[in-house]
N, C-alpha and C positions, 0 to 999 in steps of 0.2 A: 639376816633374819628380820622379818618385818616388825615384830613387837619388842625387839631388844633395845633397851634404853641406851646402852653403850654404843650400839651401832648407830643410833640416831644422833648421838653426841659426836661420835667420830666422823660422821659424814656431814656435819654442820647443819643438821635439821633443827636441833635445839641446843641451848646452852652456848658456852663460849670456850674456845680452845686457847691454851697458853703456848702450844707447840703442835706442829703437824708437818708431815711430809707425805709422800705418796703411799706409804705403808702403815703409818701409825699416827695416833693423835694423843694429846695429853691435855688434861683439864684438872682443875682443883676439885677436891672432894667436897661435897655439900655438907658432910658431917665430919669435919677434921678431927683427927685424933692427936695431932701435934700442930705446932704453929705453921709448919709447912706440911701439907698433905695433898699430894697430887697423884693422879692416876694416869698410867700410860697403857694404852690399849692398841691392838692391831685394828686396822680398818676392816679387815676380813673377819667375819664372825667365826671364832674358834672358841669352843666352850671353856676349855681350861688346858692345863699342861698335858693332861692325859689324852686330849683330843688332837694334839699336834701331830702332823704328818710330815714326811720328809720334804714335801714340796712347800712347807711352811717355814723352812729354814730362813728365808730372807726376812720374814716377820720377826723372828727371834733376834736376829742380828740388828734389825732396825729398832726394836724395842730397847735394846741395851744402848744403842747410840743415842736414842731419845732420852733415856734415863740420865745420861751424862749431860745432855743439853738442858734438860729441865733443872737439874741440880745447879748448873751455871746460872740459868735465868733466875732461879730463886735465891742465889747467893749462898748456897750451902755446899758447893763442890769441894771446898777446902776444909770446912769445919766437920763435914761428915753427914751421912744420911743412911737410912735403913731402907731396904727393898723387901717387900713381902708380896707373895702371890699365893692366895688360898686356892686349893684344888679340891673342889667338891663340897657338898653340904656339911659333912662332919668337920671340915677344916674351917668352916665359917664363910664359904663362898656364897654370897647372896645374889649376885648378878652372874648368870651363867654365860659370861663372855670373858675370855682370858684378859686379865689385867694385873698390873703391878702397882703397888702402893709405894710411893716415895715419901718417907716420913723424915722430918728434920726440924731444925730451928730451936732445939733445946737438947740438953744431954738426955739421951734416951736410956731407960733402964736396961740392964742386961738380962732381965727376966723375960722368958719367952711366954710363960702362961701367967 
């Protein structure tokens, strides 16, 4: 999608990546909610979890591989991290491109809301 900010970042047009492979890219959030706050996105434009199709299976697998790699790169794979993916406007999704937040670097509250 031409005007999607996450597509532009994932494809190296703007910003800087902390991890990438053929299918996914990861970068630090510009408005971090924790000491470590990175985003992992597919390079293919997929709006959210509801928009996933069976042919997107490889992206889902690669996203979760990338999550583990980013946690290692950020030094939080052993201490722990939280993964969040908002799906749709009511859930707080503000960029309509599938993405997973990796939050870590401090003890996170067990409160969801």
